[in-house]
N, C-alpha and C positions, 0 to 999 in steps of 0.2 A: 504494500500500500504506500501511496505517496505521503510525504511529510506534511502536505498542506491540507490534509483531510480535517474537516471540522467535526469533532466527535459530538454525538447526540443530535445531529441533524441529518436529514436525508439529502436534500439539495446542498450543493457546495458553493453556489454562487447565485446572484440575482441576474437573470437574463433581461433583455430589453423588453419593455412593455410595448406591444405594437400599437397601442392606443395613445401613447405619449410621444411628443416630438423630442423632448429632452430627457436624458437620464444620466446618472452618475456612473462612472467607471473608475474603480480604484487603481492606483498605480501598480503596474505588474512587473516593473523592472527588478533585477536581482538585488540591487542595493536597498530596495525598500521592502524586501521580503518579510523581514521581522515586523515592520510596521504594518504590513498588509495583514499578517496573521492577527495582530492585536485589533486592527480595524474590523476584521470579519467577526471575531469573537464578540466584540462590543456591540456590533450591529445586529447580532443574532439573539440578543436578549428579548424574550417574548414581551410584546406590547399588546394592550387590549383597547379596543375602540367601540363606542356605542353607535348603533344604527337604529333609526326609528322608521321601520317599514310601514306601508299602508296595509299590507296583507302578509300572511304567513303560510298559507296553503297554496302550493303551486301545482299546476297541472303538468304531468309528465308527458312530454311530447314523444319520447322514444318508445317504439313498440317492443324494444328489447328488454325493457324493465318491467318486472311483474307487479307494478302498482300504478294506479291511475293518478295519484296525487302524492306530493311529498312535502315534508316540513324540515327546514334546516335552521335551528335556532342560532347556529354559529356559522360564520363564513371564514374560510381558512381553517387549518387543522394542525394543532401542535403535535399530533402523532408523527408527522413528517415522512409519511410513506412516499418514497421517491417516484413511484409509478402512478400516483393518484391522478385520475382524469380531471378531478375538480380543480387542480392547480390552475388550469387555464382561466377559470372563471374569476380568479382573484385579480386578473388584469382589468376587469370591468370596474373595480374599485380604485384603480390607479396604482396598484401594487404589482410586484413581479410574481410570476408563477414559481419562482425559485425559493430562496430563503424567506422572502416576505410572506409566502403562503403559510409557512409553518411558524412564523414569528410575529406576524401582525394579525391578530384574531379579532374579528368583528362580532360583537354580541348584540343580539336582538332581544333586549330585555322585555319588550312588550309582547313577546311570542304567546304566552299563555292567554292574555287578554284578547289578542287577535284571533286565537283559535276559538275562544268562546263566541266572539262576534261572528266568525265564519259559520259555526255550527248553529247559531241562532237565526241565520238567514233562512227565511221560509222557502227559498228556492233551492236550498241545498238538499241533495239526495245522497244518502249514505253511500260511500264508495271507499275502496281501499286507500288508506293514507299511510305513507311510510315515514317514520322518523329516521332521519338521515337520508341517504340517497345521493347526497353531494358530499357533505362532511360529517364526521362522526358526532352524533348527538351526545355521546358519553366521553368526549375528549376531556383532558384534565381540568379545564375551567368549569366544567359542569359540577364538579365536586363543591365548588363555592357558589355558583349561580343557581343551580337546581332548576333550570328552565325545563329540562326534559322531565323531571319528576312532576313539576307543576302541570305540564301538559298531559302527562299520564293521568293525573287527578281529574283533569277536564274530560278526557276520553272515558274514564270510568263513570263520572257523573252523568255524562250524556249517553252512556252505553253505546259508544261508537267504536268500531273496530280500528286497530292500529297495528302496523307492522314495524319492526325494529331491526336494523342491521348495525352491528357494532363489533369492534375488536378490543373493547375495554372492559375489564372485569368490574368496573364501577356499576354496571347494570345490576349487579346483585344487591346493591343498596336499595333498589326499588322492588325487591322481591315481593313485599307485602302488596303492592299495587298490581304487579304482574299476576300474582295468584288469583286475585279477585277478578281481573279481566279474563283470565284463562277459564275460570269457572263458567263464564258465559260465552266462551268461544270468541272472544273479542281481541285476542292478541296472538301474534306469531313472531318469534325471534329467530333471526339468522345470525350466527356468530362466524365472522370471517377468520378462517385459519389458513394462513398462507404458507407457513413452514413450522416444523417442529425442531428445526436446527437453530439454536440460540445464536450462534455466530452469524448466520444469515439474517435472522430477525433483527439483531441489533444494527446491522448495516442497512437493511431494506426498510424497516419500520421502526426507527430508533426509539420512539417514545410510546410504544404500544405495550400491552400486556404480553407476557411470554406465551408461547404456544401451550405450555403446561397449564397456565392460568386460564386460557381460553377454553381448554377442554374441561377444566373445573367448572367454568360457567355453564357449559353444556350439561354437565352432570347435575349441577345444582338446580338448574331450571327444569330438567327432565324429572328429577326426583320430586319436585314440587308441582308436577303436572302442568308445567308451562310448555306448550308446543315449541320445540326448538330444532333448528337444522344448522347445517354448516355450509359456508361458501368457501370452497377451495379456490380462492381467487385473490389476485390473478395468478394463473399459471404462467410462469416465465420459463420458456424452453431453455434448457442448458443450465438452469439454476435450481428450480424446485419441482419440475414435472415428475421426477422420479419419486417424490414424496406422496403422490396422490393415493396409492394403496394404504400407506401407513396412516395418513390423516383420516381417511374414511373409516378405516378399521377402528382407530382410537375413538373417533366421534360416535360411531355406531355402538361401540361397547358402553358408551356413557349415555346413550338414550337419544341421540339425534334421530329425528323422524324424517328429515328431508336433507337434500344436498344439491348444490349447484356449483358451477364453475364458470370462469371466463378465462380467455387467453389475453395476456397483456397487449394493449395497443398504445403506441406512443404518439398520441395526437398533439398537434400544436407545439408549444414550447417544451412539452415533456420529453420529446425525442432528444433534444440537446441536453437537458438535465440528466436524463437516464444514461445517455451515452457517456457523459462526463463521469457520472457515478460508477458505471460499470468499469471504465478504464482505470479509475482510481482504486476501487475496491477489489476488482477481479481482473487485473491486467492480463493474466494468462488465459482467460477464457472469454474476455469481453467480445472479441470478434465472433466467436462461435455463438454466443448468446444473441448478439444483435442480428447475425445472419439467420438464425433459426426463428427469431421473432418476425423478421421480414418474410421468411419462407411461409409463415402462417397468414400473411396479409398481402398476397399477390406481389411479393418482392419489395414491399415498402414497410417502414416502421409504423406508419400511420394508416389507419383504415377507418373511415367515418360512415361507411355504408350500413344502413339498417339491415339487420338479418345476418350479416357476416362479421361485423366488427367485434362482437363479443366472443365469438367462438372460433373465428378464423376459417381458413379453407386450405385445401391442399393436403398432401400426403402426411406431413407432420401433424397438422391440426386433426386429421382423421385418426391418427394413432393416439393422440391425447384424448380425443373423444371416446375411443374404444376402451382405453385404459380406465377412464373415469366411469364409463357405463358398466363395465364388468365389475368393478369394485363397489360401485354404488349398489348394484343388484345383490352383491354378496354381503355387504355389511350394513346397509341402511334399510330399515324396515318401516315403511310408511303406509301401512294399511290399517285403518282407512286414511286417505289423504286429508289434511286439515282444510276446513272451510270456515270462513268468517260467518258469524251470525249478524246479519244486517237488520233483523226484525225487531231488535230491542231498542233501537235508537229513539231518543226522546229529547224534545226541547223543553226547557224548564225555566230559563233565566228571563226570557222575554226582554232581552236587552240589558239586564242588570249585570254589571261587572263587579260584583261586590266580593267575590271569593278571595281576591288578592288585595283588598283594601285594608 
């Protein structure tokens, strides 16, 4: 590994924001190398900003995502996963998809009240809403802000279904609410398990829960009758594709009822960030990794086509699909499949937002 690696972060630099005309570039000459390291460390201290959106429930346009709507109480994510497709969206806020994405976190403190307002709208028809979908709703700042917990309280009060996807064991803090929602078939949780190799995890997803702790989350939820599955995502050919059988075996043994996967795609600024990351952390196999990713996406690192972008295509993508399918059939028992109960939804506030007063 190179000496310039910033520990505890996924991205190693801030790339240019395509929406901005001007941007800063730190001095890269050899005589300023020591100062550069100090500058980068100083600039990567996490900062938090408040946002006051007009709405919090967003329609999901992609047919590749298994939810009609999503909620993201936070923009940017301190987990720092280098491959995260949400990095590009941080540019809309005037930040970089690189270090800024994981060190400048935007907090939507009015999210619970906005959810109440949304559910009280007489035109709203109950539909699947996913907590996360862009950035993790249980990232570290949630421990203090508790926006996700407050929204779960709203979903419970309104008897409205909610899906959750996370890679943070903080979700177990809200087990009391999840159990009540599960009793009415109102919640389903997907735990993202990318790797069981701690050395890879620390480099790939530096501020997330360990693979061991994510499996513990699966077990705790299953033992408390909360429907839970795993996302072996993203699969990065040449890095973690060989772990598919082990992840599904361990998850199934702990009660996972469903499983899914995606193959990594390096869209937008993520291609440059990931390439830099791969060459610094895995110089001996970076080219193999990048070539195999491209092999799954018609020769390119980026694929934005609906229907193929999440699973890839070609011989290697087909082998990954077969490996996943065989092991899912072997280890994951999902009979009967989970279905949300939409019949219990009720409006009760009539516009009063007094729960958080």
